[in-house]
N, C-alpha and C positions, 0 to 999 in steps of 0.2 A: 143381066151384068151383077156380077159382085163383086164387091169390093172387099178389100182386108186392109185393116187397120190395125200396125201391131203397137205396143207400147213397153214399157220396162225394162228397157234394155239401162246401160250404166256401164262406171268403172267400180269395180270392185279387186279384193284382194284375194290372191289362193286362201283357198279355204270358205269363203262367203258366199253368199247364196243371192240370186234375184229368182223373179219372177215376172217370165214373161206372157203378157197377156194379148189377144186377138181377135178383134169383133169382127162379124162379116153383115155386111148391110146389100140391101137390093132388094128387089123389088120381089116374083116370087120364085125361089130358088128351094130345093131339096141337096142338103150334102152328101155323100159318101164316108169319106173321109176329113179330117182335118188335123193338121200336124205342123210339123217344122221343120226345116231344112237350112243349114248353114252354109257360109262360105267364106272362107279364110284366103288370106295374101296364099299366090304359088300353088291351092289345092283347086280339087276339084269340089264341084256341089256334094254338101253329103248330108244324106237323111239323119236325124234326131229325133224324133217321134214321131209319132201320128194316132191317131182313136178316130175307132167307126163312131158316126154320128146315130146312129140307131141303138147300139148297144153296147157303147163303150169299151169295146175291145181294146185294147193300145200294141203298141208295137213300140220296140225300142233300138237305137245301134247302141252294139255289146259296147260300145267306148264310153257309155252314159248310164247305163244300165247299173242299179243301185245309187244312183244320184241326183237323176232327171225325174219327176213324173208329168205327166202329161195329165190334163183334165180337163170337162166343159163343161158347159153351162148351158142345155138347149132352149131351155127358154130365153137367153140374151144373146146367142148364137156365139157363143166366144167362146174360146179355149186358152188354157194356162199352162204353159209349162215353168214347174216348178226346179228352181237347177239350185242344187247344194253344192257342197266339196266344189267349186270351181277350181279348175285347174287353168292355168296359161295357154295351153292347148285349145281349152274351151272357147279362147278369145276367135272372134267370127261377126261377120253381120247376121243375124237370123231371120229367116223369111217365113212368115206365113204360107200356108198354102191348104188349099180344098179342091177337092174336085165334083163338081155340084153336077145336077140338072138345073136348067134352068127353065121353067115350065113357060114361061112367057114369049122365049125363042124360041123354044122347041132343042135345045141345047141337049146332048146327054151327057153326063161325065167329062165334063169341060172344066180344063184347069185354071184355077187361079191364084196371084199371088201377090204377097203384099209388099210394098217398099222397103224395110227391113228395118232391122232396129240393130244398132252395134250395141254387143258386150264386149267390153275391154276387162281381163285379168293380170291382174301384172302380177309380179313376185313381190 
């Protein structure tokens, strides 16, 4: 079992910044990737950014390139999403995600989700 806990959401004005954090915890597990999705009212779940846990390769949705930066701290099992130049259209619940091997349970590339953190950008 892997548990993901997000933090850092909040209310900011257009052009402001937030940094989201997600901490993974559990027994014996190995993560392939860790990243963020978001869900806004009336929209489908949207990929935001991800990072490969081993080598640090990053991936971004086109809508956030140049504004958001994803990073990781392997020792802390933590991923960060630095969000700059926020826009009202960034308003959503942001969900942390990882796909991981649970060595104790023998599960391979299983998907885990956090509970989400609200990001609201006002005009």
